[in-house]
TIPAKE-479726 format. One line per 2 residues: their letters; for each residue x, y, z negated of C-alpha. Coordinates in steps of 0.2 Angstrom, whole numbers. Layout:
REM TIPAKE-479726
A = X:Y:Z ~ ...
***
This chain:
REM TIPAKE-479726
ME = 83:193:182 ~ 92:198:198
KK = 105:211:202 ~ 101:220:217
HP = 118:224:223 ~ 126:211:225
PN = 111:199:225 ~ 117:188:210
KP = 103:179:201 ~ 105:177:183
RN = 92:165:176 ~ 84:164:159
HL = 73:149:155 ~ 60:151:141
SA = 55:135:132 ~ 45:131:117
AA = 41:116:106 ~ 23:110:106
CH = 18:124:118 ~ 1:123:126
PA = 0:129:144 ~ -2:148:144
PI = 1:162:156 ~ 17:171:155
HS = 18:189:160 ~ 35:197:163
SS = 41:215:163 ~ 57:223:166
AS = 63:240:158 ~ 77:249:151
IE = 79:255:133 ~ 75:272:140
SK = 58:268:145 ~ 52:259:129
YN = 48:275:120 ~ 39:284:134
IA = 21:283:140 ~ 19:269:152
GT = 17:275:170 ~ 25:292:167
HG = 39:296:179 ~ 51:310:176
SV = 61:319:189 ~ 78:326:184
SN = 87:339:194 ~ 104:346:192
HA = 105:364:195 ~ 122:367:188
GA = 129:373:204 ~ 114:382:210
SG = 116:398:201 ~ 124:407:216
TA = 137:420:211 ~ 131:420:192
SN = 146:414:181 ~ 144:402:167
NT = 147:415:155 ~ 133:426:162
TA = 121:412:162 ~ 125:408:144
DL = 123:426:139 ~ 106:427:147
AS = 101:411:139 ~ 106:417:122
LF = 93:431:123 ~ 80:418:122
EC = 86:409:106 ~ 73:407:92
PV = 80:415:76 ~ 73:400:66
CF = 77:384:75 ~ 90:391:88
DY = 80:382:102 ~ 75:392:117
VL = 59:403:117 ~ 51:398:134
PP = 35:405:143 ~ 22:409:138
IL = 33:421:127 ~ 24:430:113
QC = 32:444:103 ~ 29:453:86
QN = 25:472:86 ~ 43:476:86
GH = 48:465:101 ~ 56:450:92
LV = 53:433:99 ~ 51:416:91
CA = 48:399:99 ~ 30:391:100
SC = 35:377:88 ~ 41:389:74
RH = 27:401:77 ~ 14:390:71
KL = 23:388:54 ~ 26:407:51
TC = 15:420:43 ~ 27:435:48
CP = 41:439:60 ~ 57:431:53
SC = 67:446:60 ~ 57:461:53
RG = 44:453:42 ~ 31:462:52
PI = 15:453:58 ~ 18:439:71
GN = 5:447:83 ~ -1:440:100
IR = 8:452:112 ~ 14:444:128
NL = 31:449:134 ~ 29:448:153
AM = 46:455:156 ~ 55:441:147
EK = 44:428:155 ~ 50:435:172
VA = 68:435:167 ~ 66:417:160
TT = 62:411:178 ~ 80:416:184
VF = 89:408:169 ~ 97:391:168
FP = 95:384:151 ~ 106:370:143
CK = 99:354:138 ~ 95:353:119
YC = 107:338:119 ~ 121:347:126
QS = 131:345:109 ~ 130:326:112
GC = 137:327:130 ~ 124:332:142
KQ = 130:345:155 ~ 113:349:163
QL = 108:367:166 ~ 89:368:169
MH = 75:380:174 ~ 63:382:160
TE = 50:372:170 ~ 61:357:171
KA = 68:357:153 ~ 55:347:144
DH = 54:333:157 ~ 73:332:157
EE = 75:331:138 ~ 61:317:137
LC = 72:306:148 ~ 90:313:144
EF = 102:299:142 ~ 110:309:128
RP = 95:310:117 ~ 94:299:101
YS = 87:282:103 ~ 76:271:91
CP = 81:253:87 ~ 74:242:101
CP = 72:227:90 ~ 54:222:90
GA = 44:218:74 ~ 58:226:63
QC = 54:241:52 ~ 71:248:57
KW = 72:267:56 ~ 89:268:64
FG = 92:282:77 ~ 108:285:87
SL = 115:287:104 ~ 114:275:118
DQ = 132:268:116 ~ 128:265:98
VM = 113:254:101 ~ 123:237:104
PH = 135:240:89 ~ 120:244:78
LM = 111:227:84 ~ 127:217:81
AI = 130:225:63 ~ 112:226:56
HK = 102:213:66 ~ 115:199:65
SI = 101:185:67 ~ 99:189:85
TT = 109:177:95 ~ 118:182:110
LQ = 121:170:125 ~ 134:173:138
GE = 131:170:157 ~ 118:172:171
DI = 109:156:167 ~ 103:153:149
VF = 90:143:140 ~ 78:153:128
LA = 72:140:115 ~ 58:146:104
TD = 55:136:88 ~ 40:135:76
IN = 29:139:90 ~ 13:135:80
LP = 16:149:67 ~ -1:158:64
GA = -4:175:71 ~ 7:186:82
VD = 25:181:83 ~ 41:187:92
WV = 57:178:96 ~ 72:188:101
MM = 88:184:110 ~ 102:194:119
QS = 108:189:136 ~ 125:196:141
CF = 129:196:160 ~ 134:208:174
GH = 143:218:161 ~ 127:222:152
HF = 117:216:138 ~ 98:212:140
ML = 86:209:126 ~ 74:195:129
VL = 58:194:119 ~ 45:180:119
EK = 29:187:111 ~ 15:176:106
QE = -3:182:103 ~ -17:172:97
KV = -34:175:105 ~ -51:175:96
DG = -55:158:103 ~ -39:150:96
HQ = -29:150:112 ~ -11:156:112
QF = -5:168:125 ~ 14:172:128
YA = 22:187:136 ~ 41:187:141
IV = 49:204:141 ~ 67:208:148
QL = 74:225:143 ~ 91:232:148
IG = 101:240:134 ~ 106:254:145
SR = 100:269:155 ~ 85:270:167
KQ = 97:272:181 ~ 106:257:177
AE = 90:247:175 ~ 86:251:193
NF = 100:239:199 ~ 91:224:192
IY = 75:215:195 ~ 67:201:185
***
């Protein structure tokens, strides 16, 4: 593992008792990327200051016109209305048998006027209540929310059936309180000792490394091949944002 700026070089040595020679593949990631499809890259843009002369109040008033009456998320193009002009978001629409506002038929009428208005409105991120300040065009909203650092995170502990979800700054307190068996080693140069290496089947060994003001989860994963050979994979994962992970290489 190496920090790009400055070029410090923390090292973690993986060792195991009675370990047969096996290829070790390493990967580096942030906690943000673990739950996204591999190879998918998102682009996040901040348009908070790009609304020209429109005030924040005007933008909020316009965005409120697109609120779904069921889930209070935003109705985004393609926009369909009931026969009386009421809107409902695509997610809720499939669960309804009638319009929640007038109890009339849902219908399949496109509201082209509202779709045109939607192209001029900046919508807040769905995680604005958690602290996100982004204002986004409707075409960028879904991509941003998939990568938003204020979204809830799953527990990163491998092999555990932990159902915990929480904010990014709550991940380390959760690991320290609930997963106390994970050892944390301090410093840039550590030794990862894996014991009971001959346990049958797939096995994970987990350790935390604390350096450069961050915590890194180190995972040594053993897989058993059909021919009986063992193969090991080393994974380094920053407990932090994707942007923070860009400062390190491994």
